[in-house]
DSSP file (Angstrom, degrees, kcal/mol; ACC not computed):
  #  RESIDUE AA STRUCTURE BP1 BP2  ACC     N-H-->O    O-->H-N    N-H-->O    O-->H-N    TCO  KAPPA ALPHA  PHI   PSI    X-CA   Y-CA   Z-CA
    1    1 A M              0   0    0      0, 0.0     2,-0.1     0, 0.0     0, 0.0   0.000 360.0 360.0 360.0 133.6    5.2  -71.2  -32.6
    2    2 A K        -     0   0    0      1,-0.1     2,-1.1     2,-0.0     3,-0.2  -0.430 360.0-108.9 -65.7 138.8    3.1  -72.0  -35.6
    3    3 A N        +     0   0    0      1,-0.2    -1,-0.1    -2,-0.1     3,-0.1  -0.602  49.6 161.2 -74.6 101.9    1.9  -69.0  -37.5
    4    4 A E        +     0   0    0     -2,-1.1     2,-0.3     1,-0.1    -1,-0.2   0.681  62.6  44.0 -92.6 -21.6   -1.8  -68.9  -36.7
    5    5 A L  S    S-     0   0    0     -3,-0.2     2,-0.3    56,-0.0    -1,-0.1  -0.929  74.3-134.4-127.6 148.9   -2.3  -65.2  -37.6
    6    6 A D     >  -     0   0    0     -2,-0.3     4,-2.3     1,-0.1     3,-0.3  -0.778  22.8-123.2-100.3 145.9   -1.1  -63.1  -40.5
    7    7 A G  H  > S+     0   0    0     -2,-0.3     4,-2.4     1,-0.2     5,-0.2   0.862 111.8  53.1 -56.6 -39.7    0.3  -59.6  -39.9
    8    8 A K  H  > S+     0   0    0      1,-0.2     4,-2.2     2,-0.2    -1,-0.2   0.891 109.0  49.8 -64.2 -38.8   -2.2  -58.0  -42.2
    9    9 A L  H  > S+     0   0    0     -3,-0.3     4,-2.6     2,-0.2     5,-0.2   0.925 109.9  50.5 -65.4 -44.5   -5.0  -59.6  -40.2
   10   10 A I  H  X S+     0   0    0     -4,-2.3     4,-2.5     1,-0.2    -2,-0.2   0.935 113.3  45.3 -59.2 -46.9   -3.6  -58.5  -36.9
   11   11 A L  H  X S+     0   0    0     -4,-2.4     4,-2.5     2,-0.2    -1,-0.2   0.863 111.4  53.2 -66.9 -35.1   -3.3  -54.9  -38.1
   12   12 A S  H  X S+     0   0    0     -4,-2.2     4,-2.3     2,-0.2    -1,-0.2   0.929 111.4  45.3 -63.7 -45.5   -6.8  -55.0  -39.7
   13   13 A V  H  X S+     0   0    0     -4,-2.6     4,-2.4     2,-0.2     5,-0.2   0.914 111.6  53.3 -64.7 -43.0   -8.3  -56.1  -36.4
   14   14 A Y  H  X S+     0   0    0     -4,-2.5     4,-2.5    -5,-0.2    -2,-0.2   0.936 110.5  46.9 -56.1 -48.3   -6.3  -53.5  -34.5
   15   15 A E  H  X S+     0   0    0     -4,-2.5     4,-2.6     1,-0.2     5,-0.2   0.891 110.5  52.0 -64.1 -40.7   -7.6  -50.7  -36.8
   16   16 A K  H  X S+     0   0    0     -4,-2.3     4,-2.6     2,-0.2     5,-0.3   0.918 112.0  46.5 -61.5 -42.7  -11.3  -52.0  -36.5
   17   17 A I  H  X S+     0   0    0     -4,-2.4     4,-2.4     2,-0.2    -2,-0.2   0.922 113.0  48.7 -66.5 -43.1  -11.0  -51.9  -32.7
   18   18 A I  H  < S+     0   0    0     -4,-2.5    -2,-0.2    -5,-0.2    -1,-0.2   0.901 117.9  41.4 -62.6 -41.0   -9.4  -48.5  -32.7
   19   19 A Q  H  < S+     0   0    0     -4,-2.6    -2,-0.2    -5,-0.2    -1,-0.2   0.867 130.8  22.4 -75.5 -37.3  -12.1  -47.1  -35.0
   20   20 A H  H  < S+     0   0    0     -4,-2.6    -3,-0.2    -5,-0.2    -2,-0.2   0.487  98.8 102.9-113.7  -5.4  -15.2  -48.7  -33.6
   21   21 A G     <  -     0   0    0     -4,-2.4     2,-0.3    -5,-0.3     9,-0.2  -0.262  68.5-113.5 -79.3 166.4  -14.3  -49.6  -30.0
   22   22 A E  E     -A   29   0A   0      7,-2.8     7,-2.9     1,-0.1     5,-0.1  -0.693  43.7 -86.7 -95.0 151.0  -15.3  -47.8  -26.8
   23   23 A D  E     +A   28   0A   0     -2,-0.3     2,-0.3     5,-0.2     5,-0.2  -0.298  52.7 177.9 -57.5 139.3  -12.7  -46.0  -24.6
   24   24 A H        -     0   0    0      3,-2.5     3,-0.2    -3,-0.0    -3,-0.0  -0.933  44.9-102.5-140.7 158.5  -11.1  -48.4  -22.1
   25   25 A E  S    S+     0   0    0     -2,-0.3     3,-0.1     1,-0.2    -2,-0.0   0.802 123.4  36.3 -56.7 -29.9   -8.4  -47.8  -19.5
   26   26 A D  S    S-     0   0    0     10,-0.0    -1,-0.2     1,-0.0     2,-0.2   0.708 132.4 -70.1 -95.2 -22.8   -5.8  -49.5  -21.7
   27   27 A G  S    S-     0   0    0     -3,-0.2    -3,-2.5     9,-0.1     2,-0.4  -0.682  88.3 -13.9 171.8-116.6   -7.0  -48.2  -25.1
   28   28 A K  E     -AB  23  35A   0      7,-2.2     7,-2.8    -5,-0.2     2,-0.5  -0.964  53.6-152.4-122.4 140.5  -10.2  -49.2  -27.1
   29   29 A L  E     +AB  22  34A   0     -7,-2.9    -7,-2.8    -2,-0.4     2,-0.3  -0.945  20.7 163.1-117.2 129.8  -12.4  -52.1  -26.4
   30   30 A Y  E >   - B   0  33A   0      3,-2.5     3,-2.0    -2,-0.5    -9,-0.1  -0.963  69.1 -13.5-148.3 127.2  -14.5  -53.9  -29.0
   31   31 A E  T 3  S-     0   0    0     -2,-0.3    50,-0.1     1,-0.3     3,-0.1   0.822 128.4 -51.8  52.1  36.5  -16.2  -57.4  -28.9
   32   32 A G  T 3  S+     0   0    0      1,-0.2     2,-0.5    16,-0.0    17,-0.3   0.497 117.1 108.1  83.5   3.7  -14.1  -58.3  -25.8
   33   33 A I  E <   -B   30   0A   0     -3,-2.0    -3,-2.5    15,-0.1     2,-0.4  -0.961  55.0-152.2-117.4 130.7  -10.7  -57.4  -27.3
   34   34 A C  E     -BC  29  47A   0     13,-3.3    13,-2.6    -2,-0.5     2,-0.4  -0.851  10.5-161.9-100.7 134.6   -8.8  -54.3  -26.1
   35   35 A A  E     +BC  28  46A   0     -7,-2.8    -7,-2.2    -2,-0.4     2,-0.3  -0.948  22.7 142.7-118.4 136.8   -6.4  -52.7  -28.6
   36   36 A F  E     - C   0  45A   0      9,-1.9     9,-3.4    -2,-0.4     2,-0.3  -0.963  28.3-143.1-159.0 169.7   -3.6  -50.3  -27.7
   37   37 A S  E     - C   0  44A   0     -2,-0.3     7,-0.2     7,-0.2     2,-0.0  -0.876  26.9 -97.7-134.1 167.8    0.0  -49.4  -28.8
   38   38 A D    >   -     0   0    0      5,-2.2     3,-1.0    -2,-0.3    -1,-0.1  -0.256  52.8 -89.6 -76.3 176.5    3.2  -48.3  -27.1
   39   39 A I  T 3  S+     0   0    0      1,-0.3    -1,-0.1     2,-0.1    -2,-0.0   0.869 127.3  44.1 -59.0 -41.0    4.1  -44.7  -27.1
   40   40 A D  T 3  S-     0   0    0      1,-0.1    -1,-0.3     3,-0.0     0, 0.0   0.595 104.9-127.3 -83.8  -9.0    6.0  -44.7  -30.4
   41   41 A G  S <  S+     0   0    0     -3,-1.0    -2,-0.1     2,-0.2    -1,-0.1   0.499  78.5 114.1  80.6   3.5    3.3  -46.8  -32.1
   42   42 A Y  S    S+     0   0    0      1,-0.1     2,-0.5    -5,-0.0    -1,-0.1   0.737  73.5  48.6 -80.3 -22.0    5.8  -49.4  -33.4
   43   43 A T  S    S-     0   0    0     13,-0.1    -5,-2.2    11,-0.0     2,-0.3  -0.976  71.0-166.4-120.0 129.3    4.3  -52.2  -31.3
   44   44 A V  E     -CD  37  55A   0     11,-2.6    11,-2.8    -2,-0.5     2,-0.4  -0.848   5.5-154.6-113.4 153.4    0.6  -52.8  -31.1
   45   45 A Y  E     -CD  36  54A   0     -9,-3.4    -9,-1.9    -2,-0.3     2,-0.4  -0.956  11.8-167.5-129.1 142.9   -1.2  -55.0  -28.6
   46   46 A L  E     -CD  35  53A   0      7,-1.9     7,-3.3    -2,-0.4     2,-0.4  -0.999  18.1-176.5-124.3 132.0   -4.5  -56.9  -28.5
   47   47 A K  E     +CD  34  52A   0    -13,-2.6   -13,-3.3    -2,-0.4     2,-0.2  -0.994  20.9 109.0-136.1 133.7   -5.7  -58.2  -25.2
   48   48 A G  E >   + D   0  51A   0      3,-2.2     3,-1.6    -2,-0.4   -15,-0.1  -0.870  59.6  35.7 172.8 160.0   -8.6  -60.3  -24.1
   49   49 A S  T 3  S-     0   0    0    -17,-0.3    25,-0.2     1,-0.3    24,-0.1   0.787 129.7 -56.2  54.7  31.6   -9.7  -63.7  -22.8
   50   50 A G  T 3  S+     0   0    0      1,-0.3    16,-0.5    15,-0.1     2,-0.4   0.697 115.3 113.5  77.3  18.5   -6.6  -63.9  -20.7
   51   51 A V  E <   -DE  48  65A   0     -3,-1.6    -3,-2.2    19,-0.1     2,-0.5  -0.952  48.8-161.4-125.8 142.2   -4.3  -63.4  -23.7
   52   52 A L  E     -DE  47  64A   0     12,-2.1    12,-2.6    -2,-0.4     2,-0.5  -0.987   8.4-164.2-121.4 120.8   -1.9  -60.6  -24.7
   53   53 A L  E     -DE  46  63A   0     -7,-3.3    -7,-1.9    -2,-0.5     2,-0.5  -0.914   2.7-165.9-103.8 126.9   -0.8  -60.4  -28.3
   54   54 A R  E     -DE  45  62A   0      8,-2.6     8,-2.0    -2,-0.5     2,-0.4  -0.966   6.4-175.0-114.7 121.9    2.2  -58.2  -29.0
   55   55 A F  E     +DE  44  61A   0    -11,-2.8   -11,-2.6    -2,-0.5     6,-0.2  -0.971  20.1 135.4-122.5 127.2    2.8  -57.4  -32.7
   56   56 A G  E >>  - E   0  60A   0      4,-2.6     3,-0.8    -2,-0.4     4,-0.6  -0.473  43.7  -1.6-143.1-148.3    5.9  -55.4  -33.8
   57   57 A F  G >4 S+     0   0    0      1,-0.2     3,-1.4     2,-0.2    -1,-0.3  -0.011 116.3  20.4 -51.5 152.2    8.7  -55.1  -36.3
   58   58 A H  G 34 S-     0   0    0      1,-0.3    -1,-0.2     3,-0.0     3,-0.1   0.740 124.2 -77.6  59.6  27.0    9.3  -57.5  -39.1
   59   59 A N  G <4 S+     0   0    0     -3,-0.8     2,-0.3     1,-0.2    -1,-0.3   0.852  90.4 147.2  53.5  38.7    5.6  -58.7  -38.8
   60   60 A T  E <<  -E   56   0A   0     -3,-1.4    -4,-2.6    -4,-0.6     2,-0.3  -0.800  24.0-176.5-104.1 148.0    6.4  -60.8  -35.8
   61   61 A Y  E     -E   55   0A   0     -2,-0.3     2,-0.4    -6,-0.2    -6,-0.2  -0.957  12.8-156.2-139.5 160.7    4.0  -61.4  -32.9
   62   62 A H  E     -E   54   0A   0     -8,-2.0    -8,-2.6    -2,-0.3     2,-0.5  -1.000   8.0-150.1-137.8 135.8    4.0  -63.2  -29.6
   63   63 A L  E     -E   53   0A   0     -2,-0.4     2,-0.5   -10,-0.2   -10,-0.2  -0.927   7.6-163.8-107.1 126.1    1.0  -64.6  -27.6
   64   64 A D  E     +E   52   0A   0    -12,-2.6   -12,-2.1    -2,-0.5     2,-0.3  -0.950  29.1 139.6-107.4 124.4    1.2  -64.6  -23.8
   65   65 A Y  E     -E   51   0A   0     -2,-0.5   -14,-0.1   -14,-0.2     3,-0.1  -0.985  47.2-142.8-159.5 158.4   -1.4  -66.9  -22.2
   66   66 A Q  S    S+     0   0    0    -16,-0.5     2,-0.4    -2,-0.3    -1,-0.1   0.832  85.0  31.2 -91.4 -39.7   -1.7  -69.4  -19.3
   67   67 A H  S >> S-     0   0    0    -17,-0.2     4,-1.6     1,-0.1     3,-0.6  -0.935  70.0-128.5-129.4 145.2   -4.1  -72.0  -20.8
   68   68 A E  H 3> S+     0   0    0     -2,-0.4     4,-2.5     1,-0.2     5,-0.2   0.847 110.1  60.7 -57.1 -36.2   -4.7  -73.3  -24.3
   69   69 A K  H 3> S+     0   0    0      1,-0.2     4,-2.5     2,-0.2    -1,-0.2   0.883 101.3  53.3 -61.2 -39.1   -8.4  -72.6  -23.9
   70   70 A N  H <> S+     0   0    0     -3,-0.6     4,-2.5     1,-0.2    -1,-0.2   0.934 109.6  48.4 -60.0 -45.6   -7.7  -68.9  -23.4
   71   71 A K  H  X S+     0   0    0     -4,-1.6     4,-2.7     1,-0.2    -2,-0.2   0.916 110.8  50.2 -61.8 -44.3   -5.7  -68.8  -26.6
   72   72 A E  H  X S+     0   0    0     -4,-2.5     4,-2.1     2,-0.2    -1,-0.2   0.926 112.2  47.1 -61.2 -45.5   -8.5  -70.6  -28.5
   73   73 A D  H  X S+     0   0    0     -4,-2.5     4,-2.0     2,-0.2    -2,-0.2   0.914 113.0  49.7 -62.0 -43.4  -11.1  -68.1  -27.2
   74   74 A F  H  X S+     0   0    0     -4,-2.5     4,-2.5   -25,-0.2    -2,-0.2   0.932 110.2  49.3 -61.3 -48.0   -8.9  -65.1  -28.1
   75   75 A L  H  X S+     0   0    0     -4,-2.7     4,-2.6     1,-0.2     5,-0.2   0.872 108.6  54.0 -63.1 -36.9   -8.2  -66.4  -31.6
   76   76 A K  H  X S+     0   0    0     -4,-2.1     4,-2.2    -5,-0.2    -1,-0.2   0.925 110.5  46.7 -61.2 -44.0  -12.0  -66.9  -32.2
   77   77 A K  H  X S+     0   0    0     -4,-2.0     4,-2.5     2,-0.2    -2,-0.2   0.915 112.3  49.8 -64.8 -42.9  -12.7  -63.3  -31.2
   78   78 A V  H  X S+     0   0    0     -4,-2.5     4,-2.4     1,-0.2    -2,-0.2   0.930 113.0  46.1 -62.0 -46.0   -9.9  -62.0  -33.3
   79   79 A L  H  X S+     0   0    0     -4,-2.6     4,-1.9     2,-0.2    -1,-0.2   0.866 110.6  54.1 -66.5 -35.4  -11.1  -63.9  -36.4
   80   80 A Y  H  X S+     0   0    0     -4,-2.2     4,-1.2    -5,-0.2    -2,-0.2   0.939 110.8  45.3 -61.7 -47.3  -14.7  -62.8  -35.7
   81   81 A I  H  < S+     0   0    0     -4,-2.5     3,-0.4     1,-0.2    -2,-0.2   0.904 110.7  54.4 -63.1 -40.7  -13.7  -59.2  -35.7
   82   82 A A  H  < S+     0   0    0     -4,-2.4    -1,-0.2     1,-0.2    -2,-0.2   0.878 113.3  41.9 -60.3 -38.5  -11.6  -59.7  -38.8
   83   83 A D  H  < S+     0   0    0     -4,-1.9     2,-0.2    -5,-0.1    -1,-0.2   0.625  91.7 106.4 -84.9 -14.1  -14.6  -61.1  -40.7
   84   84 A K     <  -     0   0    0     -4,-1.2     2,-0.5    -3,-0.4    -3,-0.0  -0.478  67.0-135.8 -74.2 131.4  -17.1  -58.6  -39.4
   85   85 A E              0   0    0     -2,-0.2    -1,-0.1     1,-0.1    -2,-0.1  -0.757 360.0 360.0 -84.7 125.1  -18.3  -56.0  -41.9
   86   86 A L              0   0    0     -2,-0.5    -1,-0.1     0, 0.0    -2,-0.0   0.381 360.0 360.0-116.1 360.0  -18.3  -52.5  -40.2
């Protein structure tokens, strides 16, 4: 998979959602993206638009999605949050 996202960007978006998002059953929800982590905090997740992004050790990530359109919508939201001044 081509690297579309950088690890620093993923973590930045995760932190913005955790800090500014509203409580959600899975974690915190902000601008249509839900952020949460596993129990030990070593793996963080971003979920929205039918996509689950899993980010973990060695700055590696994996995107799970059914349709390319879901991935495109998800990436737009992630980049929007990354660029948003809070």
